[in-house]
C-alpha positions as CSV (number, residue, x, y, z in Angstrom):
1,X,-179.4,-91.4,-144.5
2,X,-181.2,-94.3,-146.5
3,X,-183.1,-96.6,-144.3
4,X,-180.9,-100.2,-144.6
5,X,-184.1,-102.1,-143.0
6,X,-186.9,-99.8,-144.7
7,X,-189.7,-98.6,-142.7
8,X,-187.5,-95.8,-141.3
9,X,-185.4,-98.0,-138.9
10,X,-181.8,-97.6,-139.0
11,X,-180.7,-99.4,-135.8
12,X,-181.4,-102.4,-133.7
13,X,-181.4,-101.8,-129.8
14,X,-181.4,-105.5,-128.3
15,X,-181.8,-106.8,-124.8
16,X,-179.4,-109.9,-123.9
17,X,-181.0,-112.2,-121.2
18,X,-184.4,-113.4,-122.3
19,X,-184.2,-112.2,-125.9
20,X,-180.9,-113.7,-127.0
21,X,-180.9,-116.4,-124.8
22,X,-183.5,-119.1,-123.3
23,X,-185.9,-117.4,-120.7
24,X,-184.4,-116.0,-117.2
25,X,-187.1,-117.8,-115.4
26,X,-185.9,-121.1,-116.1
27,X,-182.3,-120.0,-114.8
28,X,-183.7,-118.6,-111.4
29,X,-186.1,-121.6,-111.2
30,X,-182.9,-123.7,-111.4
31,X,-181.2,-121.9,-108.7
32,X,-184.2,-122.1,-106.5
33,X,-184.2,-126.1,-107.1
34,X,-180.0,-126.2,-106.4
35,X,-180.2,-124.1,-103.1
36,X,-183.5,-125.3,-102.1
37,X,-185.1,-121.7,-101.9
38,X,-188.9,-121.4,-102.4
39,X,-189.5,-118.4,-105.3
40,X,-191.6,-116.6,-102.7
41,X,-188.7,-116.5,-100.2
42,X,-186.3,-115.0,-102.7
43,X,-188.9,-112.3,-103.6
44,X,-189.4,-111.6,-99.8
45,X,-185.6,-111.5,-98.8
46,X,-185.1,-108.8,-101.6
47,X,-188.1,-107.0,-100.6
48,X,-186.7,-106.8,-96.8
49,X,-183.4,-105.8,-97.9
50,X,-185.0,-103.1,-100.1
51,X,-187.0,-101.9,-97.2
52,X,-183.5,-101.7,-95.2
53,X,-181.6,-100.2,-97.6
54,X,-184.0,-97.7,-99.5
55,X,-183.3,-99.6,-103.0
56,X,-183.6,-103.1,-104.3
57,X,-180.1,-104.7,-104.0
58,X,-180.8,-106.2,-107.3
59,X,-181.1,-102.6,-109.0
60,X,-177.5,-101.8,-107.0
61,X,-176.0,-104.9,-108.3
62,X,-177.1,-104.3,-112.0
63,X,-176.0,-100.7,-111.6
64,X,-172.4,-101.5,-110.4
65,X,-173.0,-99.8,-107.2
66,X,-172.6,-103.4,-105.4
67,X,-170.4,-106.2,-105.7
68,X,-171.7,-109.6,-106.4
69,X,-170.4,-111.3,-103.4
70,X,-171.8,-108.4,-101.3
71,X,-175.3,-108.9,-102.9
72,X,-175.0,-113.0,-102.3
73,X,-174.2,-112.0,-98.7
74,X,-176.8,-109.8,-98.0
75,X,-179.5,-112.1,-99.8
76,X,-178.1,-115.1,-97.7
77,X,-178.5,-112.7,-94.5
78,X,-182.1,-112.2,-95.3
79,X,-182.9,-115.7,-96.3
80,X,-181.8,-117.0,-93.1
81,X,-185.0,-116.1,-90.9
82,X,-187.4,-117.5,-93.9
83,X,-185.4,-120.6,-93.9
84,X,-184.2,-121.3,-90.3
85,X,-180.7,-121.6,-91.8
86,X,-178.3,-119.3,-93.7
87,X,-178.1,-120.8,-97.5
88,X,-175.0,-121.1,-99.0
89,X,-175.3,-119.0,-102.4
90,X,-171.6,-119.4,-103.8
91,X,-172.8,-121.4,-106.9
92,X,-175.2,-118.8,-107.8
93,X,-173.8,-117.7,-110.8
94,X,-172.6,-121.4,-111.8
95,X,-176.0,-122.8,-111.7
96,X,-177.5,-119.7,-113.2
97,X,-175.4,-119.8,-116.5
98,X,-175.6,-123.7,-116.5
99,X,-179.5,-123.3,-117.4
100,X,-179.0,-120.3,-119.9
101,X,-178.6,-121.2,-123.3
102,X,-178.4,-119.2,-126.8
103,X,-181.4,-118.2,-128.3
104,X,-180.1,-119.4,-131.8
105,X,-183.1,-118.0,-134.0
106,X,-182.9,-114.6,-132.6
107,X,-179.1,-114.6,-132.8
108,X,-179.5,-115.4,-136.5
109,X,-181.8,-112.8,-137.0
110,X,-179.4,-110.3,-135.4
111,X,-177.1,-111.4,-137.8
112,X,-179.3,-111.0,-140.6
113,X,-180.4,-107.7,-139.7
114,X,-176.6,-106.4,-139.3
115,X,-175.6,-107.7,-142.8
116,X,-178.8,-105.6,-144.1
117,X,-176.9,-102.5,-143.1
118,X,-178.6,-101.8,-139.9
119,X,-176.8,-100.3,-136.9
120,X,-176.7,-102.7,-133.7
121,X,-176.6,-102.5,-130.4
122,X,-177.2,-104.3,-127.2
123,X,-178.7,-102.8,-124.0
124,X,-178.7,-105.4,-121.2
125,X,-179.2,-105.0,-117.3
126,X,-176.4,-106.9,-116.2
127,X,-173.6,-108.0,-113.4
128,X,-170.1,-106.8,-113.7
129,X,-168.4,-110.0,-112.6
130,X,-170.8,-112.0,-115.1
131,X,-169.6,-110.2,-118.3
132,X,-166.9,-112.9,-119.3
133,X,-169.8,-115.5,-118.8
134,X,-172.4,-114.0,-120.8
135,X,-169.9,-112.5,-123.7
136,X,-168.9,-116.1,-124.2
137,X,-172.1,-117.5,-125.1
138,X,-172.3,-115.7,-128.6
139,X,-170.3,-113.4,-130.7
140,X,-171.2,-110.3,-129.1
141,X,-168.7,-108.0,-130.6
142,X,-169.2,-109.6,-134.1
143,X,-172.9,-108.9,-134.3
144,X,-173.1,-105.6,-131.8
145,X,-171.2,-102.3,-132.6
146,X,-172.3,-101.0,-129.3
147,X,-172.7,-102.8,-126.1
148,X,-174.4,-100.7,-123.1
149,X,-174.1,-102.8,-120.0
150,X,-175.8,-101.1,-116.9
151,X,-172.9,-102.6,-114.6
152,X,-170.6,-100.4,-116.2
153,X,-172.4,-97.3,-117.0
154,X,-174.1,-96.8,-113.4
155,X,-177.8,-97.2,-114.5
156,X,-180.3,-99.8,-115.5
157,X,-183.7,-100.1,-117.6
158,X,-185.9,-98.7,-117.4
159,X,-184.3,-95.6,-116.3
160,X,-184.5,-92.7,-118.6
161,X,-180.7,-92.3,-118.4
162,X,-179.7,-95.1,-120.1
163,X,-181.8,-95.3,-123.2
164,X,-180.2,-91.6,-123.5
165,X,-176.6,-93.0,-123.2
166,X,-177.5,-95.5,-125.6
167,X,-179.1,-93.4,-128.3
168,X,-175.8,-91.3,-128.0
169,X,-173.7,-94.0,-128.7
170,X,-175.7,-95.2,-131.5
171,X,-176.1,-91.9,-132.9
172,X,-179.1,-92.3,-134.8
173,X,-182.6,-90.7,-133.7
174,X,-184.6,-92.2,-131.3
175,X,-187.6,-92.7,-133.7
176,X,-185.1,-94.5,-136.2
177,X,-184.2,-97.2,-133.6
178,X,-186.0,-100.4,-132.7
179,X,-185.8,-101.5,-129.1
180,X,-186.5,-105.3,-128.4
181,X,-187.1,-106.7,-124.6
182,X,-188.5,-109.3,-122.8
183,X,-189.7,-106.9,-120.2
184,X,-192.5,-104.6,-120.7
185,X,-191.6,-102.1,-118.5
186,X,-188.1,-101.8,-120.5
187,X,-190.4,-101.5,-123.8
188,X,-192.3,-98.8,-121.9
189,X,-188.8,-97.0,-120.9
190,X,-187.6,-97.1,-124.6
191,X,-191.0,-95.7,-126.1
192,X,-190.9,-92.7,-123.7
193,X,-187.3,-92.0,-125.0
194,X,-188.7,-91.8,-128.5
195,X,-187.8,-95.3,-129.8
196,X,-190.0,-98.0,-131.6
197,X,-190.3,-101.0,-129.3
198,X,-190.9,-104.9,-129.7
199,X,-191.9,-106.8,-126.6
200,X,-190.3,-109.9,-127.0
201,X,-192.9,-113.1,-125.8
202,X,-191.4,-115.7,-127.7
203,X,-189.4,-116.2,-131.1
204,X,-192.4,-116.7,-133.4
205,X,-194.2,-113.4,-132.2
206,X,-190.9,-111.5,-131.9
207,X,-189.3,-112.4,-135.1
208,X,-192.5,-111.5,-137.2
209,X,-193.1,-108.3,-135.3
210,X,-189.4,-107.3,-135.8
211,X,-189.1,-108.2,-139.6
212,X,-192.5,-105.9,-140.1
213,X,-191.0,-103.1,-138.2
214,X,-187.8,-102.8,-140.4
215,X,-189.4,-103.9,-143.7
216,X,-187.9,-107.0,-144.0
217,X,-189.3,-110.2,-145.9
218,X,-191.2,-112.4,-143.5
219,X,-189.1,-115.4,-144.5
220,X,-185.8,-113.6,-144.4
């Protein structure tokens, strides 16, 4: 097959949150402000629940093994001894998405890469109940031919299985796929699966590295 983007890259596999959106940290900070939970308490509550269950409940949520309501109830129970009261987390999703915006420069780059002939896929760790919200933020199906959502396939990044599943759906050799994610551990997982990876830190850095990787002109 002729390499549409040059440099041997035939497919792009992009993360969603933190790459095609504004940083997720800002959304978590907004949630903490809204429900008045110190950041360290959120981490402590998740660790306590993980010790009790044998797995991080956030990971279970992202694999679709737990409903959002169950996750929020579990989080609330484990926050109670830290806060001295049980917090109301029913607005978690609403507050989180209110603070999240599309990352337009990266979305435009994805459009450009698709137009160049590259096969486009999205690989996201996400929450089943959140799918309508995040899909409404951008033209997902217009840009991406394949969407692999952890909550619907029962595995999550950086587990090896989800990269193998994505590669099967894309149907292109790992070495010809460029993976983009804002978490280094997820990039490492992709590289173990044989893909090339760009660790997204900011638009300027990532866009330049992606263009170099696919052999595209620096200015588009």
